[in-house]
N, C-alpha and C positions, 0 to 999 in steps of 0.2 A: 470811675470807669473800671471795669473788671480787668484783671490781669490778662485774661485770654484775649481781650480786645487790643492789647498792646503788642501782641505777637508780631504783627507786621510793622511795628513802629521803627522808622529808620534810625540808625545809630547817629547819623549826622543831622537830625532834625533841628531846625532853627525856627523860633517864633517870628513870624513875619507880619501878623495882623490879627484882627478879630472881627467877628460877625457882630454888627451893631444893630441890625434889624432886618425885617422882611422888606422886600421891594416889590410892589405890584401884587397881583392876585395869583400869579402862576408859579409861586414858589421860588422866586429869585431872592438872592441875599444881598443886603447892603453891607459892604466890607470897608473897614478902616485899615489901610495898609500902614505899616510902621516906617516905611521908607518911600521916598519919592526920587526917581520913578519907581514904581512897584513892580520891577522886573520879575522877581521871584514868583509873586502871586500871578502875574500875567502869563508866565511861561509854564508854570506847573499845572498839570491836569489831575493831580492827586494831592489833596490837602488832608493833613492829619489834624484831628481836633481834640482838644481837651477842654474841660469846663473852665469857666472863669474863676480866678482866684479872689475876685471881689465879693464883698458881702452882698447878698441879694442877686448874685450872678446866677448863671445857668445851674440848675440843680437836676439831678436825675441822669438817665442814660442818654447818650448821643452817639452817633456813629463815630468809630475811631478813625475811619477813612472816608473821605467824601470825594467821589470822582466828579470833576468839573467839566462841563461840556462847553461853557462859554464864560468869558470874563471880559469886561470892558470898563473903561473909565466913565465915571458919572459924577459930575460935580467935583468935590474934593476927595472923593474916594473911588470905590469900584462897585460894580454890581456883578453878580455871578449866578450861573444856573448850574444845577446838578440834576441828572435824571432821577436821583434818589429822593429829591424834594419836589413833591407833586403840587403843593398848594401853599397859600400864605400861612396857614396854621402850622404846617410842618416847618416852614422857614422861621416863623416866630419862635418855635421851640428851640432853635439853635442860637437865639440871641445871647450874646456874651461869650460864645465859644471862642477860644484862642486857636489861631490857625498856625500850624507848623508845616514847613516844607523841607524835604530832604535837600541838604546843601548841594549834593551832586546833581540836582535837577535845576539849579540856578543857571541862567544863561551866562556865557562868558562876558566879562566886562567889554565895553565897546573899544577901549583903548588900552595900550600896554601900561599906561600910568594911572589907570583906574583900578580900585580895589573894593571888595566888599569889606565892610567893617569887621564882620565875623572872621575874616581871614587874617586880619591884623592883630586881633586880640590874642595875647600870649606870646607874640614875637619878641625876641630879645632886641634891645636897642643899645647900640654902641655909638660912640662919637668917632670922628675921623682918626683919632689917635688909637682907637681900639678899646678905649676905656668903657666899661659896662655902665650904662645908666639905669638899667632895670628892664622891665618888660611892659608891654602895652596892656594896661588894665581896662581900657575902654577909650572911647572917643567922645568928644563934645562937638555938636553942630552949632557953630556960631553964626550961620547964615552965609557969609562970604567964603568961609573955608572951615574945615574940621580941625580939631586940636587933639593931639595924642595925649592921653593920660598915662604917664610912665610911673610905675610903682618900683622904687628901688628895692634891691635885695635885702638891705639892712632893715631889721624889724624896727618899726616906729619911725622910719625915715619919711619925710614929706614927699608927696607926689610931685612930679615934675610935669609941667604942661609945655608941649612943643607944638607950634602951628604945623599942620600937615600940608606944607606948601614947599615948592621946589627950592626956595631960598634956604630952608633948613633941612630938608630931607634929601640926602644924596642918592640913596637907593633903597629899594624894598625888594627883598628876596623871600617871597612867601614859601617857596619850596625849601629854602635853606633856613627858614624861621628867624630872619634877621633884618633889621632896619639900621642903616647907617645915617647919622645926622651930623650937621654942623652945629654942635652944641657943647659948651664947656661944662665941666663938672661943677663949676662955681656959679653957674647962672641961676 
């Protein structure tokens, strides 16, 4: 993608899905969201695209920004329409494109105790005694609940896994960049 096509790229862009194929004859796109529910994709009317990183993925130019007129659930994914995509051939040309959405366009979580994973990554984690455990390096979805992956500050130290449930997580302060947990240093 040319550098000038990235001029409108949002600084807070997060990858939220990919275009897997064309859907129908009128230029609709079949989309695989990376999260369920796919709130960010459903709410945003402007998607930013990049080519696939996979071998055999999308090659050549594609629009850096795709305005979306309609998105709806379909099977295990989504289907979407854009006024810029007129037919199946144009939709097929976008197969494999990675979809990014500006974090500022995400809808707010439904509850005060719900968080986007992207907002948790990088937060400092301390226990009830104020001892630093490290920072959130990522999360793991286990089905019933998520698990925080905590990377300690010490080089070469093993990662700590803490279930992201009320039993172990006392508070999450996204603005203050801190999570307090009921977790010992020796666990």
